[in-house]
Steps between C-alpha positions, in 0.01 A plus 500: 500500500305217341577266787413747769186620337341183357661219696528675833184707450670808653284802388676835417422796736230737398643848469357849419599592141732813521634463155429328161289180517628279210239243563212752484643643182528162342142411588389837358673439163362146487135621565543776238607249232223268598235790451674593159484142364162382638316630194741308280457146646458240221574773237802598293663823625727692268778736623351844518151386584558622853636832563602756758146621557373150595811446716448830702125415541562156634790597721293782655225236581759273657661770709167598641394152576839412676482829688878545426467881559439428855741208547802654331701809585407793293818508300505126424123523385574796277809307336280203452215702344761643249713187430255220487297597190827554313630153609183344386526693161854351454357165561213538243744637246729188551219254450474274182334643198205271577412238756179341635420539869373160640489569866602744770596412852421132418508275809638161431553194724617167382680184630857431363666171522861562576766277648249216520276719724197712452517873583207755481611820339278812511538853356365800318610589148489871441423462132470216250521571129476309176770596254552306176287220629681452828454594859707770643520585877567854613588604849530864591789625712526841644831452666852402387501190280805258521562383146544122473727305263289408198769262385387266798199383301718345214762356731427124442807391690397682823147352494635162424704533824190607685296215374781261605618670811181571699539188728862580577530751787836649412422535129163651585664775716739583215217513246284726718786738550556518130134555430440779741783703331336459160137523605412788729121403545295186469179686432488462140621149474220414754243661286631311191469169684156581635363598154631178356340295772170694463506419115386858413674489158839517330740721695739741335681695776465687822629847589556741768398865413705786618259762625775681683673651201491370145164319496655220295445133532779279612425151378598187675595296193575785257328369175581125513309294245440138386710231696682775706173636622374141581820433699468824685136431601626158649802674659255717716379176659856394574577839639221466758590141590862620576381780721251290679759228557744756648234654711412164654845357526756772551656479844469885533336785323783761497453868467633678185611846625476772233383861476132393559594412863476874597137498423411155622260482801685199632844638477545528887375135558727373223808674635458351838 
């Protein structure tokens, strides 16, 4: 899907929505959280400062602006209006006792030096907090989250192999195959490396936020400190270097069939 969309630049077909629209729901939840937290930028927010009344008011504004009542089928819209505020309430109840909001939807663009080359990385961070004097990145997810292997970030032997094996093609392929089984997404390591390069402050962790069910944060590092944290921050750079090397030098970008293929817009092309 990545190769066909971004390398071959084949656009997905535009179709009439006859059922749920996960992308629209995700945008709706993101926009509601932005409205909820905008008054708290550069302020300390405590759990309980924002309640269901504020959630319903902000969600109603977003629904009206997005015109989802017209775009979604009536039953899907009704379910969204009922479930979304409760999802967001679960999220607020799972937040830390106290945190300081530094930025919302923060755009960031930096140049990273990886594999003796310079690459421009650009992105948008959903939320940037300061907790215990360190920066914490939060990225909201309204779909299913694939949980990664937190032990990756203390696996010194693996990253020593990465540092030594990048120039060797066969070893690079083996390392990439191992990495993708342990790390479902590169998004958080990218944000960590970008924040380091931007020198915005000491970094503590990054987390995906489960807006679909529990509302809980799923941290990348999982509470690492001191030398373990310093190593993990460096390993994010090595992770990106390995993926870039594989992307540029692999003889083929092979498909990985799984249950998501049934929803993929490129399934027919891929099968042929």
